[in-house]
VEXVEXTI-632901 format. One record per residue (C-alpha): x, y, z. Coordinates in steps of 0.2 Angstrom, whole numbers, plus 5000, padded with zeros to 4 digits. Example, Ala and Ser with C-alpha at 12.3 -4.5 7.8 and 13.67 -1.06 7.14 Angstrom:
506249785039
506849955036
This chain:
505643485188
505643395170
504543465157
504443325141
504843405125
504543315108
505243415091
504743405079
505743395063
505643645058
506643625073
508143505071
509743585075
509043715088
509143705106
508043675119
507443825131
508743865143
509043985156
510444105151
510844155169
511044015184
509444155194
508444185178
506444145180
506344115162
506943995148
507344075134
506444015117
506744025099
505744025083
506143895072
505343985055
505844165047
504744305045
504644485046
503244585057
502744755049
502544875064
500444835072
500844665064
500744495075
500944335071
500844145077
502744135076
503143945077
504443845088
504443695080
504243615099
502743525106
502743505128
501943415139
501843515158
501443435174
499543425180
499443555193
500543645182
500743815168
502043855156
501744055153
502444115138
503344295142
504044435130
505944455130
506044605138
507844675124
506344635110
505144735120
506544895125
507844905108
506144855096
504444855101
504244675099
503344585114
501844415115
500444475112
499344415125
500444415138
500744315148
500044175136
499444045144
499843845140
498743725150
499743555156
498343455145
498843525128
500243435117
500343525101
501343635094
501943785104
501843955096
502144115101
500744255097
502044415094
501544585089
502544735082
502444885089
503844975087
503945075068
504844955059
504844795050
505544665062
506644525056
506344375066
507744245059
507844045062
508544025078
508344215086
507644225106
505844245107
505244235123
505544165135
504344025146
503944015166
503343875174
502043895186
501043815197
499243835198
497743845208
496043795204
494443895211
492743825213
491443925209
490343975220
488444075216
487944175231
486444295236
487644415241
489644485243
490644555260
490544735261
492544795260
493144975260
493344995238
491844925238
491244915218
492445055215
493544995201
494445085184
495845175196
494645215213
495845165224
496445285234
495445415224
493945415234
492845415218
492145275207
492345325188
490945305175
491445175161
490345225142
490145085133
């Protein structure tokens, strides 16, 4: 599948998203800016790229496991979704869950992009839903036989 990419001036000289290994599901994307995330801080980090995704598909933005495991850096809304009709700059919403400030350098791989097919549903209002063994049990109820109480 082809994904058209428009490069903004801020990403000149940086690589386009690419797969690090032959069987990688996600293509690494780089930051085009330099900043430091303090512990607990989040920012929309610019990539300097705009994308055109085919109708019927989305681009999922996922964390890089190495950044998460080593530094506590992850994508705040993981997985983030880039819709097929969005044409603005791709920004990665990163948060520092670590204990130390984390410096993001220009050209650093900060997230991975996965293209996924989208199934659109038609939502129908009905008076009743079919019965299931689970019923209305939620929030950890499967396999326990009890339905926990949720306090507002």
